[in-house]
KOLDRENLO-452236 format. One line per 8 residues: their letters; for each residue x, y, z of N, C-alpha, C, O, CB. Coordinates in steps of 0.05 Angstrom, whole numbers. Glycine has a CB too. Layout:
A) X Y Z X Y Z X Y Z X Y Z X Y Z  ...
//
This chain:
MLNIGVAL) 592 1446 1080 596 1462 1055 581 1488 1057 561 1491 1071 587 1446 1030  592 1508 1044 580 1535 1044 555 1536 1027 551 1521 1008 600 1555 1034  538 1555 1035 516 1564 1017 525 1591 1005 535 1608 1019 489 1567 1032  521 1594 979 530 1617 964 506 1631 952 492 1620 935 551 1610 942  501 1656 960 479 1671 949 485 1681 921 506 1695 918 471 1694 967  468 1675 902 474 1681 873 455 1702 863 431 1701 868 471 1655 856  466 1722 849 450 1741 834 457 1738 804 480 1735 797 456 1770 844  437 1739 787 441 1737 758 430 1762 745 407 1770 750 426 1712 747
IGTGFMGK) 446 1775 728 437 1798 713 435 1790 684 455 1783 671 457 1822 716  411 1790 673 406 1783 645 391 1757 643 397 1738 657 432 1781 630  372 1756 624 356 1732 620 355 1722 591 338 1707 584 327 1738 629  375 1731 575 376 1721 547 389 1694 546 389 1679 565 392 1741 531  400 1688 523 413 1662 518 433 1655 540 432 1634 552 426 1661 490  452 1674 544 473 1668 564 462 1669 592 472 1654 610 496 1688 561  442 1686 597 430 1686 624 418 1659 631 421 1649 653 409 1707 626  405 1647 611 393 1621 616 414 1600 620 410 1582 637 375 1613 592
THALAWRN) 437 1601 605 458 1581 610 469 1583 638 475 1563 651 480 1584 589  472 1608 648 482 1611 675 462 1601 695 469 1587 714 488 1641 681  436 1606 690 416 1597 709 416 1566 710 414 1555 732 388 1607 700  418 1553 687 419 1524 686 443 1513 701 441 1493 715 418 1514 658  466 1527 698 490 1518 711 487 1521 742 494 1503 756 514 1534 702  477 1544 751 473 1548 779 454 1527 791 458 1517 813 463 1576 785  433 1521 776 413 1501 786 424 1473 787 417 1457 805 388 1502 769  442 1466 769 450 1438 766 477 1431 776 484 1407 779 449 1431 737
VKAVMGDV) 494 1451 782 522 1445 789 524 1427 814 541 1409 814 537 1471 793  508 1432 834 510 1416 858 502 1387 853 515 1369 863 493 1428 881  480 1384 838 471 1357 832 491 1341 816 495 1317 820 444 1358 816  505 1354 797 525 1341 780 551 1335 795 561 1313 795 530 1357 755  562 1356 808 589 1354 819 590 1345 848 608 1330 856 602 1381 817  570 1353 864 570 1344 892 589 1358 911 581 1366 933 575 1316 893  614 1362 902 635 1372 921 637 1403 920 659 1413 925 661 1360 914  616 1417 914 617 1446 911 598 1458 932 579 1445 940 610 1455 882
PTPVLTVL) 603 1484 939 583 1498 956 556 1498 942 554 1495 918 592 1526 962  535 1501 958 508 1501 948 500 1529 939 498 1547 955 488 1490 969  494 1532 913 484 1558 904 455 1563 913 438 1545 911 485 1560 873  451 1586 924 424 1595 932 415 1616 913 426 1638 913 423 1605 962  396 1610 896 387 1629 875 371 1651 887 347 1648 892 371 1614 853  384 1673 893 374 1694 910 358 1715 895 335 1721 902 396 1708 925  370 1727 874 356 1749 860 364 1749 830 387 1745 824 363 1776 873  345 1754 813 349 1757 785 342 1785 777 322 1796 785 332 1736 769
CDTPLPQA) 359 1797 760 355 1825 751 353 1827 721 369 1815 706 378 1843 761  332 1841 712 329 1848 684 309 1870 682 296 1877 701 320 1823 667  306 1881 658 286 1901 653 269 1893 629 280 1880 610 298 1929 648  243 1899 628 228 1912 650 223 1892 673 228 1868 670 201 1922 639  213 1902 695 210 1886 718 192 1861 714 198 1840 723 198 1902 740  169 1864 699 153 1840 694 168 1817 680 164 1794 686 129 1847 677  187 1824 663 204 1804 650 222 1791 671 225 1766 671 220 1816 627  233 1807 688 250 1796 709 234 1777 727 244 1756 735 263 1818 726
ERFAGQFG) 210 1785 734 194 1768 752 186 1742 738 186 1721 751 168 1783 760  180 1744 712 173 1719 698 196 1700 697 193 1676 702 164 1726 669  220 1709 691 243 1692 688 253 1683 716 265 1661 718 266 1705 673  249 1699 736 257 1690 763 241 1665 771 252 1646 782 252 1713 784  215 1665 764 199 1642 769 208 1618 752 209 1595 762 170 1647 764  214 1623 727 222 1601 709 249 1590 717 252 1565 716 223 1612 680  268 1607 724 295 1597 730 298 1588 759 317 1574 765 314 1620 725  279 1595 776 280 1586 804 293 1606 823 302 1597 845 295 1561 805
FARATDDW) 294 1632 817 305 1651 835 284 1661 854 260 1662 848 317 1675 819  292 1667 879 273 1674 900 258 1700 894 235 1702 901 287 1676 927  272 1719 882 258 1745 876 271 1758 852 291 1749 841 260 1764 901  258 1779 843 266 1793 819 269 1823 825 257 1834 843 246 1789 796  286 1836 808 289 1865 810 296 1876 783 306 1861 765 311 1872 831  292 1902 779 302 1915 755 324 1935 761 331 1952 744 278 1929 740  335 1934 786 355 1953 795 380 1938 803 382 1928 825 344 1970 819  399 1935 784 423 1919 790 441 1932 811 455 1919 825 439 1915 764
QAMLADPA) 440 1959 812 457 1972 832 447 1967 861 463 1962 879 458 2002 827  421 1968 864 410 1962 891 415 1932 897 420 1925 921 380 1968 891  413 1915 877 418 1886 881 446 1881 893 449 1863 909 414 1871 855  466 1897 884 493 1892 893 497 1900 922 517 1891 934 512 1908 876  479 1915 933 481 1923 962 469 1901 980 470 1903 1004 466 1949 966  457 1881 968 443 1860 984 464 1842 997 479 1828 983 424 1843 966  465 1840 1024 485 1823 1037 480 1793 1032 497 1777 1038 485 1828 1066  456 1786 1022 450 1757 1017 464 1748 991 464 1724 986 420 1753 1015
VQVVSITT) 474 1767 975 487 1760 950 517 1759 954 529 1779 963 479 1781 928  529 1737 947 559 1734 948 572 1733 921 595 1741 918 566 1709 964  557 1724 900 569 1722 874 549 1732 853 525 1728 856 577 1692 868  559 1745 832 542 1758 812 549 1747 785 573 1747 777 545 1789 812  529 1737 770 533 1729 742 525 1753 724 502 1763 726 516 1704 735  543 1762 707 537 1784 688 535 1773 660 555 1764 649 560 1806 690  511 1773 649 506 1762 623 492 1782 604 477 1775 586 489 1736 625  497 1807 609 485 1829 594 500 1834 568 521 1823 564 484 1855 611
PNRMHHAM) 489 1851 550 505 1860 527 532 1872 535 535 1882 558 489 1880 511  551 1870 517 579 1876 523 584 1903 537 601 1905 555 595 1875 498  570 1924 528 576 1951 538 571 1953 568 581 1972 581 560 1971 523  555 1935 580 548 1937 608 568 1923 626 567 1927 650 520 1926 612  584 1905 615 602 1889 631 620 1905 650 622 1900 673 619 1871 614  632 1926 639 652 1942 653 640 1955 678 651 1950 700 664 1964 635  619 1970 675 607 1984 698 596 1964 719 600 1968 743 585 2002 689  583 1943 710 571 1924 728 593 1909 744 591 1905 768 554 1904 714
ALAALAAG) 614 1900 730 636 1885 743 650 1903 763 655 1894 785 656 1875 722  656 1928 756 669 1946 775 652 1950 800 663 1950 822 676 1972 761  626 1954 796 609 1958 819 607 1933 836 607 1935 861 581 1967 810  605 1910 824 604 1885 839 630 1881 855 629 1872 878 599 1861 820  653 1886 843 678 1883 856 680 1902 880 690 1895 901 702 1887 837  672 1927 875 672 1947 897 655 1939 920 660 1946 943 664 1974 886  633 1924 914 615 1914 935 625 1888 948 612 1877 966 588 1910 924  648 1879 939 660 1854 951 648 1829 941 651 1808 954 657 1855 980
KHVWCEKP) 635 1829 918 622 1805 907 642 1790 889 658 1803 875 596 1813 892  640 1764 889 653 1748 868 638 1753 842 614 1758 842 654 1717 876  653 1750 819 641 1758 793 646 1736 772 668 1728 768 652 1784 784  624 1728 759 626 1710 735 614 1727 713 590 1732 711 609 1683 740  632 1735 694 625 1753 673 628 1740 646 648 1726 641 641 1779 674  609 1744 628 611 1733 601 632 1748 586 639 1771 592 584 1733 587  643 1735 565 663 1748 547 649 1763 525 626 1757 519 682 1728 536  663 1782 512 688 1793 521 685 1809 546 663 1817 554 700 1811 498
MALTLEQA) 708 1814 560 706 1828 586 693 1856 583 677 1863 599 734 1831 598  701 1871 562 692 1899 559 694 1907 530 702 1892 513 709 1917 578  687 1932 526 688 1943 498 716 1949 490 723 1946 466 671 1968 497  733 1958 508 760 1967 502 780 1953 519 773 1942 540 763 1997 504  805 1953 510 827 1941 526 830 1957 552 836 1945 573 853 1940 510  827 1983 551 831 1999 575 810 1992 596 816 1991 620 829 2029 568  785 1987 588 765 1979 607 771 1952 619 768 1947 643 737 1978 593  780 1933 602 788 1906 612 811 1908 632 810 1894 653 795 1888 589
EEMEAAAR) 830 1925 627 853 1928 645 843 1940 672 853 1932 693 874 1947 633  824 1958 671 813 1970 696 798 1948 712 800 1947 736 794 1993 689  783 1931 698 769 1909 711 788 1890 725 784 1881 747 751 1894 692  810 1883 710 829 1864 721 843 1876 746 847 1862 766 850 1857 700  851 1901 745 864 1914 768 845 1915 792 853 1911 814 873 1943 760  819 1921 787 799 1923 808 795 1895 821 792 1893 845 773 1933 798  796 1874 805 793 1847 815 816 1839 833 812 1828 855 790 1827 792  840 1846 825 864 1840 842 862 1856 868 869 1845 889 889 1847 827
AAGVVTMV) 854 1881 866 852 1897 891 830 1887 909 834 1888 934 847 1926 883  808 1877 898 786 1868 915 791 1842 928 780 1836 949 761 1866 898  809 1825 917 815 1800 928 793 1779 927 792 1761 944 824 1803 956  775 1782 908 752 1764 906 758 1745 882 778 1748 868 726 1779 901  740 1725 879 743 1706 857 729 1716 832 706 1726 834 732 1678 865  742 1715 809 729 1722 784 732 1700 764 750 1683 766 741 1748 773  714 1700 745 716 1681 722 703 1694 698 683 1709 700 702 1654 729  714 1689 674 703 1699 649 694 1675 633 706 1654 633 723 1716 633
GYNYIKNP) 671 1678 619 656 1655 608 668 1643 583 656 1644 561 629 1664 601  691 1630 585 703 1615 563 698 1586 567 717 1571 574 734 1621 561  673 1577 564 666 1550 571 678 1529 552 680 1506 560 637 1547 572  685 1536 527 695 1516 509 721 1504 518 727 1480 512 699 1528 481  737 1518 534 762 1507 543 757 1489 568 777 1479 579 782 1529 550  732 1486 576 725 1467 597 717 1439 586 713 1420 601 703 1478 615  715 1437 560 708 1412 547 728 1390 554 752 1394 551 706 1416 516  719 1367 563 737 1345 569 755 1338 545 778 1328 549 722 1321 578
AFTHAQRL) 745 1341 521 762 1336 497 785 1356 496 807 1348 489 745 1337 471  779 1381 502 800 1401 501 820 1397 524 844 1398 519 788 1429 504  811 1392 548 830 1388 570 846 1363 566 869 1361 575 815 1387 597  835 1343 552 851 1319 546 873 1326 525 895 1316 527 833 1296 535  866 1343 506 887 1352 487 909 1366 502 933 1362 496 875 1371 466  903 1382 522 923 1396 538 941 1375 552 965 1378 553 911 1414 559  929 1354 563 944 1333 577 963 1319 558 986 1314 564 926 1313 591  952 1312 534 969 1298 514 993 1315 507 1015 1305 505 952 1292 489
IAEGAIGR) 989 1341 503 1011 1359 496 1031 1360 519 1055 1359 514 1001 1387 489  1021 1363 543 1039 1365 567 1056 1339 570 1078 1341 579 1023 1370 592  1044 1317 563 1058 1291 565 1077 1285 542 1091 1265 541 1038 1268 567  1078 1304 522 1096 1300 499 1086 1282 478 1102 1271 462 1122 1291 509  1059 1278 476 1048 1258 458 1054 1265 428 1054 1247 411 1019 1256 462  1057 1291 422 1063 1299 395 1089 1314 392 1094 1328 373 1039 1316 384  1106 1312 412 1132 1324 411 1132 1354 416 1114 1364 430 1145 1319 384  1152 1368 406 1153 1397 409 1133 1410 391 1131 1403 368 1182 1407 403
LVQFRGWV) 1118 1430 402 1098 1443 386 1111 1463 367 1129 1478 374 1078 1458 404  1101 1462 341 1113 1479 321 1093 1497 307 1100 1519 297 1127 1462 300  1067 1489 307 1048 1506 292 1020 1501 303 1012 1479 310 1049 1499 262  1004 1523 303 976 1523 310 960 1534 287 967 1554 275 970 1540 336  939 1520 279 920 1530 259 892 1529 272 883 1508 281 921 1512 233  879 1552 272 853 1553 284 832 1567 267 839 1583 250 855 1568 310  807 1559 271 785 1571 255 761 1573 273 756 1556 290 779 1554 230  745 1594 269 719 1596 282 700 1610 262 704 1633 256 721 1611 309
DEDYQADP) 680 1595 254 661 1604 233 633 1599 243 626 1578 253 666 1589 207  617 1620 240 588 1618 245 573 1634 224 586 1651 210 580 1628 274  548 1630 221 533 1644 200 511 1662 211 492 1669 197 521 1624 180  513 1669 237 492 1686 249 491 1714 238 471 1728 243 495 1687 279  511 1722 223 510 1749 210 514 1746 179 522 1765 166 532 1767 222  509 1722 168 514 1718 140 493 1730 122 499 1739 100 516 1688 134  469 1731 131 446 1741 115 447 1772 113 444 1785 134 419 1731 126  450 1784 90 450 1813 88 424 1826 95 423 1850 101 458 1821 60
ALPWSWRA) 402 1810 95 376 1821 102 371 1821 133 351 1831 142 354 1805 89  390 1810 148 387 1809 177 386 1838 187 404 1854 180 410 1793 190  367 1845 204 365 1873 213 390 1882 229 403 1866 243 341 1877 230  396 1908 227 417 1921 242 410 1918 272 387 1919 280 419 1951 235  431 1914 289 427 1911 318 451 1923 332 470 1933 320 422 1881 326  450 1921 359 472 1932 375 498 1918 369 519 1929 374 465 1928 405  497 1894 358 522 1879 352 538 1894 331 562 1888 328 516 1851 343  526 1912 316 540 1926 294 553 1952 304 567 1965 288 521 1933 272
MIAEAGLG) 550 1959 329 559 1984 340 584 1980 357 583 1964 376 538 1999 355  605 1995 352 629 1994 369 622 2003 398 633 1992 417 651 2012 358  604 2023 401 597 2033 427 580 2013 443 578 2016 468 583 2059 425  568 1993 430 551 1974 444 565 1947 445 563 1933 466 525 1971 429  578 1938 424 590 1911 422 620 1911 424 632 1891 432 581 1898 397  633 1934 417 662 1934 415 670 1920 389 658 1926 368 675 1919 439  690 1903 390 698 1888 366 675 1870 357 658 1863 373 723 1872 372  676 1863 332 655 1846 320 662 1816 323 661 1805 345 651 1852 291
ALGDIGSH) 669 1803 301 675 1775 301 699 1768 320 699 1747 333 681 1765 273  718 1786 322 741 1781 339 733 1779 368 741 1761 383 762 1803 335  716 1798 377 708 1799 405 688 1778 412 688 1767 434 698 1825 412  670 1772 393 647 1754 399 656 1725 398 651 1710 418 625 1759 380  668 1716 376 675 1688 374 705 1684 371 715 1662 378 661 1676 350  720 1704 360 749 1701 358 762 1698 385 783 1685 387 760 1724 343  751 1711 405 762 1709 432 762 1680 442 780 1672 457 748 1727 451  742 1664 435 741 1636 443 765 1621 431 778 1605 444 715 1623 434
LVSMAHGL) 771 1627 405 793 1614 392 820 1622 405 838 1606 408 794 1621 362  822 1647 412 846 1657 426 849 1642 453 872 1635 460 845 1687 431  828 1638 467 830 1623 493 840 1595 489 855 1585 505 802 1623 507  832 1583 467 841 1556 461 871 1556 453 886 1539 462 825 1543 438  879 1575 437 907 1577 428 925 1581 453 946 1568 455 911 1600 409  917 1599 471 932 1603 495 934 1577 512 956 1570 521 919 1625 513  912 1563 514 912 1539 531 929 1517 520 938 1500 535 884 1529 534  932 1516 493 948 1495 481 977 1502 475 995 1486 479 934 1487 455
MGPIASVM) 981 1527 467 1007 1535 457 1022 1554 476 1046 1559 472 1004 1549 430  1008 1566 495 1020 1586 512 1015 1614 501 1000 1617 482 1050 1582 514  1028 1635 513 1022 1662 506 1029 1669 477 1047 1658 465 1037 1681 524  1013 1688 465 1018 1698 439 1037 1722 441 1032 1740 457 991 1706 424  1058 1722 425 1078 1743 427 1073 1766 407 1077 1789 413 1105 1732 421  1063 1759 383 1058 1780 363 1037 1770 343 1033 1746 340 1084 1788 349  1024 1789 330 1003 1783 310 1005 1801 286 1015 1823 288 975 1785 323  996 1791 264 993 1807 239 966 1799 227 962 1776 220 1017 1803 219
ADMQTIHE) 948 1819 225 920 1813 219 908 1830 198 919 1851 191 903 1816 244  886 1820 186 870 1835 167 841 1831 175 833 1809 184 875 1826 138  825 1852 173 796 1850 180 779 1858 156 788 1872 138 790 1868 204  754 1848 156 736 1853 134 708 1857 145 698 1840 160 737 1831 113  694 1878 136 666 1881 141 651 1873 116 652 1888 96 658 1911 150  639 1850 116 626 1838 92 601 1853 85 596 1860 62 621 1808 96  584 1858 105 559 1873 101 562 1900 114 558 1902 139 534 1857 112  567 1921 99 574 1947 110 550 1962 121 553 1980 137 588 1963 89
TRPLPDGS) 526 1955 112 501 1966 123 481 1943 126 483 1922 114 490 1988 104  462 1948 144 440 1930 148 414 1945 151 414 1968 160 445 1912 173  392 1933 143 366 1947 145 359 1952 174 361 1934 191 344 1931 131  349 1976 180 340 1982 207 315 1966 214 299 1961 196 335 2013 211  312 1958 239 289 1941 246 262 1953 239 243 1939 234 290 1935 275  259 1980 240 234 1993 235 229 1998 205 208 2010 198 232 2018 250  248 1990 188 245 1994 159 250 2022 149 243 2028 126 218 1986 152  261 2039 166 264 2067 159 290 2073 143 294 2096 134 264 2084 183
GSGVVENE) 306 2053 138 331 2057 124 351 2037 131 345 2014 138 342 2085 129  377 2045 130 399 2026 135 416 2037 158 419 2062 161 415 2021 110  428 2019 173 447 2026 193 475 2017 186 477 1996 173 439 2015 220  495 2032 193 522 2025 186 533 2004 205 529 2005 230 541 2050 187  546 1983 194 560 1963 210 588 1973 216 604 1977 197 561 1935 195  594 1978 241 619 1992 248 642 1973 255 665 1982 256 614 2009 272  636 1948 259 657 1929 266 660 1907 246 645 1906 226 652 1917 294  679 1888 250 686 1869 230 669 1844 230 660 1834 251 715 1861 234
DAASVLLR) 664 1833 206 650 1808 203 670 1784 202 663 1762 208 632 1808 178  695 1790 193 714 1769 189 742 1779 194 747 1803 192 712 1757 161  761 1761 201 789 1769 205 806 1745 199 798 1722 202 793 1779 234  830 1751 189 851 1731 185 876 1740 200 883 1764 199 857 1726 154  890 1721 213 912 1729 231 935 1710 228 931 1686 227 902 1730 260  959 1721 227 984 1705 230 994 1710 258 994 1732 268 1005 1713 209  1003 1688 271 1011 1689 299 1040 1681 303 1051 1665 287 993 1672 316  1053 1691 323 1078 1681 333 1075 1678 363 1068 1697 377 1103 1699 325
FASGAQGS) 1080 1654 374 1077 1649 402 1103 1654 416 1125 1654 404 1068 1620 407  1102 1659 443 1126 1664 458 1145 1641 457 1169 1645 461 1118 1670 487  1135 1617 453 1152 1593 450 1169 1593 425 1188 1577 423 1136 1568 452  1162 1609 406 1174 1609 379 1157 1595 358 1162 1599 334 1201 1596 381  1137 1580 367 1119 1567 347 1103 1589 332 1099 1611 342 1100 1548 362  1094 1582 308 1078 1600 293 1050 1590 291 1044 1568 300 1090 1604 264  1032 1607 280 1004 1599 278 988 1617 260 998 1637 250 992 1598 305  963 1609 256 944 1625 240 916 1620 250 910 1600 262 946 1617 210
MVISRSAW) 899 1641 245 871 1639 252 854 1651 230 863 1671 218 865 1653 279  831 1640 225 811 1652 208 785 1653 223 777 1633 236 807 1636 181  771 1676 222 748 1681 239 726 1694 222 732 1713 208 756 1699 264  702 1683 224 680 1695 209 653 1691 223 648 1669 233 679 1684 181  637 1712 224 610 1709 234 590 1710 210 566 1711 214 603 1732 253  601 1709 186 584 1709 162 591 1686 143 592 1690 119 588 1736 147  596 1663 154 603 1639 139 579 1620 136 573 1605 154 627 1624 152  565 1622 114 541 1607 110 546 1577 115 566 1565 107 531 1611 81
GRKSRLGF) 527 1565 129 527 1537 135 542 1529 160 539 1506 169 539 1523 112  559 1547 171 574 1540 195 558 1550 219 549 1573 220 602 1553 194  555 1532 239 539 1539 262 557 1544 287 553 1564 301 519 1516 268  576 1527 292 595 1531 313 620 1516 306 629 1498 320 584 1522 341  632 1524 283 656 1510 273 680 1523 286 695 1538 273 657 1511 242  684 1516 311 707 1526 326 727 1503 329 721 1482 341 698 1537 354  750 1505 317 768 1483 317 797 1491 314 804 1514 310 761 1464 296  814 1471 316 843 1476 314 858 1450 305 848 1428 308 854 1485 341
EVHGTTGM) 882 1455 295 902 1435 292 927 1444 307 935 1467 304 909 1429 261  938 1426 322 964 1432 335 984 1412 324 982 1388 326 962 1429 367  1005 1423 311 1025 1407 298 1050 1405 316 1060 1426 325 1033 1418 270  1060 1381 320 1084 1377 335 1105 1362 319 1099 1355 296 1078 1361 361  1128 1358 330 1150 1345 315 1145 1315 312 1159 1302 296 1176 1350 329  1127 1303 327 1122 1274 325 1092 1268 321 1085 1244 323 1132 1260 350  1076 1288 315 1048 1282 311 1031 1307 311 1042 1329 310 1037 1263 332  1005 1304 312 987 1327 313 960 1320 326 953 1296 328 982 1338 285
ITFDQERM) 946 1340 335 920 1338 348 901 1357 333 908 1379 328 921 1344 379  877 1347 327 857 1365 315 830 1361 328 823 1340 338 855 1359 285  814 1383 328 788 1383 342 770 1402 327 778 1422 316 792 1392 371  744 1396 327 723 1413 316 699 1414 334 688 1393 341 715 1404 287  691 1438 342 669 1441 361 643 1430 351 626 1422 368 666 1471 367  639 1428 325 614 1416 315 613 1386 320 592 1374 318 612 1421 285  636 1374 328 637 1347 337 652 1347 364 674 1336 367 651 1327 316  640 1361 383 654 1369 407 661 1347 427 675 1352 447 638 1390 421
NELQLYQN) 652 1323 422 659 1300 439 681 1283 427 686 1260 436 635 1284 445  694 1293 406 715 1277 392 741 1293 390 741 1317 387 705 1269 364  763 1278 393 789 1289 389 804 1271 370 803 1246 373 804 1292 416  818 1283 351 834 1267 332 864 1269 339 874 1291 342 828 1276 303  877 1246 341 905 1245 348 921 1229 327 913 1207 321 909 1233 376  942 1241 317 961 1227 299 988 1226 313 998 1247 321 962 1240 271  1000 1202 314 1027 1199 325 1044 1183 306 1036 1163 294 1026 1185 353  1068 1193 303 1088 1180 285 1100 1156 299 1123 1157 307 1109 1200 276
LGPMAEQG) 1084 1135 303 1092 1111 317 1085 1086 301 1064 1086 287 1079 1110 345  1101 1065 303 1096 1040 291 1101 1040 261 1111 1060 250 1067 1032 296  1095 1018 248 1100 1016 219 1085 1038 203 1062 1044 209 1092 988 208  1098 1049 183 1086 1071 168 1060 1062 155 1041 1078 153 1106 1080 146  1059 1037 147 1035 1027 133 1010 1026 152 988 1023 143 1040 1000 122  1015 1028 178 993 1025 197 987 1052 212 970 1052 229 1000 1004 217  1001 1073 204 997 1098 218 972 1112 206 966 1109 183 1021 1116 214  959 1127 224 935 1142 216 923 1157 239 932 1153 262 914 1124 203
FKTILTGP) 903 1173 235 890 1187 256 873 1169 274 860 1151 264 873 1210 245  875 1173 299 859 1158 319 837 1177 330 843 1199 338 876 1147 342  812 1167 329 790 1183 341 787 1175 370 783 1152 377 764 1178 325  789 1196 387 785 1192 416 757 1203 423 752 1227 420 807 1206 433  739 1185 431 712 1193 438 711 1197 468 717 1178 483 690 1172 428  703 1221 477 705 1226 506 685 1209 522 664 1202 513 699 1256 511  694 1203 546 679 1187 565 689 1191 593 703 1211 598 680 1157 557  682 1174 612 690 1177 640 720 1178 644 730 1188 664 679 1155 656
AHPPYGAF) 736 1168 624 765 1169 626 775 1198 622 799 1203 625 778 1151 606  758 1216 615 765 1244 610 750 1262 629 729 1273 622 760 1252 580  760 1265 654 745 1281 674 739 1310 664 755 1321 649 761 1282 699  716 1321 673 696 1309 691 672 1297 677 650 1298 687 687 1330 710  677 1286 653 655 1274 638 638 1255 656 614 1255 655 666 1258 613  652 1238 672 639 1218 688 620 1229 709 602 1215 718 659 1201 702  623 1255 716 605 1267 735 577 1270 723 557 1271 737 615 1294 744  576 1272 696 551 1275 682 539 1248 674 514 1244 676 554 1293 658
CPAPGHQL) 556 1230 665 546 1205 653 567 1184 656 591 1189 651 539 1210 623  559 1159 664 579 1138 668 587 1123 642 604 1106 642 569 1118 687  574 1130 620 578 1115 595 590 1133 573 580 1155 568 551 1104 585  612 1124 561 624 1139 538 605 1138 515 588 1121 512 652 1127 530  608 1159 497 592 1159 473 565 1172 476 551 1176 456 589 1132 462  557 1178 501 531 1191 505 531 1221 502 511 1234 497 520 1184 533  555 1233 504 561 1260 495 551 1282 514 530 1281 526 549 1265 468  569 1302 517 563 1326 532 558 1349 512 564 1347 489 586 1333 551
GFNEMKII) 547 1371 522 540 1393 505 548 1420 517 561 1422 537 511 1393 498  538 1441 504 545 1469 511 538 1474 541 555 1485 555 530 1488 493  515 1467 549 506 1473 577 522 1458 597 527 1467 620 477 1467 580  531 1434 590 549 1419 609 575 1433 613 586 1433 635 554 1390 598  586 1446 592 611 1461 595 607 1484 614 625 1491 629 620 1471 567  583 1497 614 578 1519 633 577 1508 662 585 1522 680 552 1533 626  567 1484 665 566 1472 692 595 1467 702 601 1473 725 550 1446 692  612 1457 685 640 1453 692 653 1480 700 668 1481 719 656 1440 669
ECAALLRA) 647 1500 685 657 1527 690 647 1537 718 662 1547 734 648 1547 668  621 1533 722 609 1542 748 622 1527 771 626 1539 792 579 1537 747  627 1502 768 639 1486 789 667 1497 796 674 1498 820 641 1456 782  682 1504 776 709 1515 781 707 1541 797 724 1546 814 724 1519 754  688 1557 790 684 1583 804 677 1577 834 688 1590 851 661 1599 791  658 1559 839 650 1553 866 672 1541 882 675 1548 906 626 1534 866  688 1523 870 711 1512 885 731 1533 893 742 1532 915 724 1490 868  735 1552 875 754 1574 882 743 1591 904 758 1600 922 759 1591 857
IAGGPKAH) 717 1597 904 704 1612 926 707 1598 952 711 1610 973 675 1617 920  706 1571 952 709 1555 976 738 1550 984 743 1536 1004 695 1528 972  757 1563 970 785 1561 978 800 1540 962 823 1534 970 787 1555 1006  789 1529 941 802 1509 925 820 1522 904 828 1545 907 782 1492 911  827 1507 883 844 1518 862 833 1543 849 809 1548 848 849 1497 840  851 1560 839 844 1585 827 825 1580 803 828 1562 788 869 1600 817  805 1597 801 786 1595 779 801 1604 753 817 1623 753 761 1613 783  796 1589 732 809 1595 706 788 1593 684 773 1574 682 833 1576 701
PDFTDALA) 787 1614 666 803 1638 666 791 1660 683 767 1667 680 806 1648 638  807 1671 702 798 1694 717 803 1719 701 811 1718 678 812 1695 745  799 1742 714 802 1767 699 830 1771 689 834 1783 668 793 1791 717  850 1762 704 878 1764 695 883 1747 671 896 1756 652 897 1757 718  874 1722 671 877 1704 648 863 1716 624 875 1717 602 866 1676 654  838 1724 628 822 1734 605 833 1760 594 828 1767 571 793 1738 614  847 1776 610 859 1801 600 880 1794 579 883 1810 560 872 1816 624  894 1772 581 913 1764 561 898 1759 534 909 1765 513 928 1739 569
YERAIHAM) 874 1747 535 859 1742 511 850 1769 499 851 1773 475 834 1724 517  841 1787 517 833 1814 507 856 1828 494 853 1841 473 823 1831 531  880 1826 505 903 1839 493 908 1828 465 916 1843 447 928 1836 511  905 1802 462 909 1790 436 889 1799 415 898 1806 393 908 1759 439  863 1799 422 844 1807 401 846 1837 394 841 1845 372 815 1800 410  852 1853 414 855 1882 408 881 1887 393 882 1906 377 855 1898 434  902 1871 398 926 1873 381 920 1866 352 931 1878 334 949 1856 393  903 1846 348 895 1838 321 881 1861 307 887 1867 284 877 1813 322
AQSAREER) 862 1874 321 848 1896 310 867 1919 303 865 1932 283 826 1906 328  886 1925 321 906 1946 317 923 1939 293 929 1957 276 923 1950 342  931 1914 290 948 1906 268 933 1910 242 945 1919 222 956 1876 271  908 1903 241 892 1906 216 889 1936 209 891 1943 186 865 1893 219  884 1952 229 880 1981 224 906 1994 214 906 2011 196 870 1995 249  928 1986 226 954 1999 221 970 1984 200 992 1994 192 970 2002 246  960 1961 191 973 1946 170 1003 1939 177 1021 1944 161 972 1960 143  1006 1928 201 1033 1921 210 1031 1899 231 1010 1895 242 1048 1945 221
RVSL) 1054 1886 237 1055 1866 258 1055 1881 285 1069 1901 288 1080 1848 255  1040 1871 304 1039 1883 331 1048 1863 352 1039 1840 352 1009 1893 337  1066 1871 369 1075 1855 391 1058 1859 415 1049 1882 420 1105 1860 397  1054 1838 431 1037 1840 454 1055 1847 478 1045 1850 501 1022 1814 459
//
């Protein structure tokens, strides 16, 4: 098996999840190349050095451009704020590195298209961090749909609600700036819902959307006044899929009490499937089978019968979590680097999600239906 030299840019929440995935993927999966934690990059340098020791990287740097010239590095994890993804990914691709980039891909659709074209030209492996679609419960839903368990698909209903921006007293930050974050709730959490809709229903053909900025200003961190919130806190969307099925989405980063309420219902002609990320090890299935008096929803609790759950734990009901999904994602990337199945979602797959969320924003601004 190959050894793969890994560079990580960023040490925040997502940086730590990538570090944990790189450290644990070989122990969990076994059949993947061995990640060699080569270099960690962040600023200032003392912070990079501290986290390199904590995460297990051999050395630290505060110069990501110099890091990309290192021949010991074969793959780069990009977990920086959104505005940095575009430049870093393009530079990594130009250097011939494989790239694992967190979502959204970039600030604008044009930047995402440039990244996708560069990835195709470079001929390297890419992946974008949509770990929720790696959940064994989600992939089992995909299998059930493919097997015809609920008949022909007719409707998708999706929701993603969190309350990390619900408090009006929360200080203004880069997340409120289009030049730093790009889209708001659509880009940050709505893109996850779009990835699920694509995975279950196929491509989105058109959208009609409305957006809302709930807290139009926020107090500046230094107490000197207020900063303007430039992007959306919430959005509502009507969908039409290429298959002809219809759908809807509601998205909010200001929904009090919701922590990671990412879920969906898929309605078919003979049943339905429903899922909620706050109970991420459960899938609900209804099938129009048997006597009417005995019909009802069935709870499917994930276990070793739902790969790759068994790689983590041999017992059902013990449950997987967010970080396990990142390990599954990391394994798919490594297998693709080693010549196995294509990594999904790569930059081409994720560009379709980007097109959908930017079409939603365009629809809301122009107050019309937008075709993709």
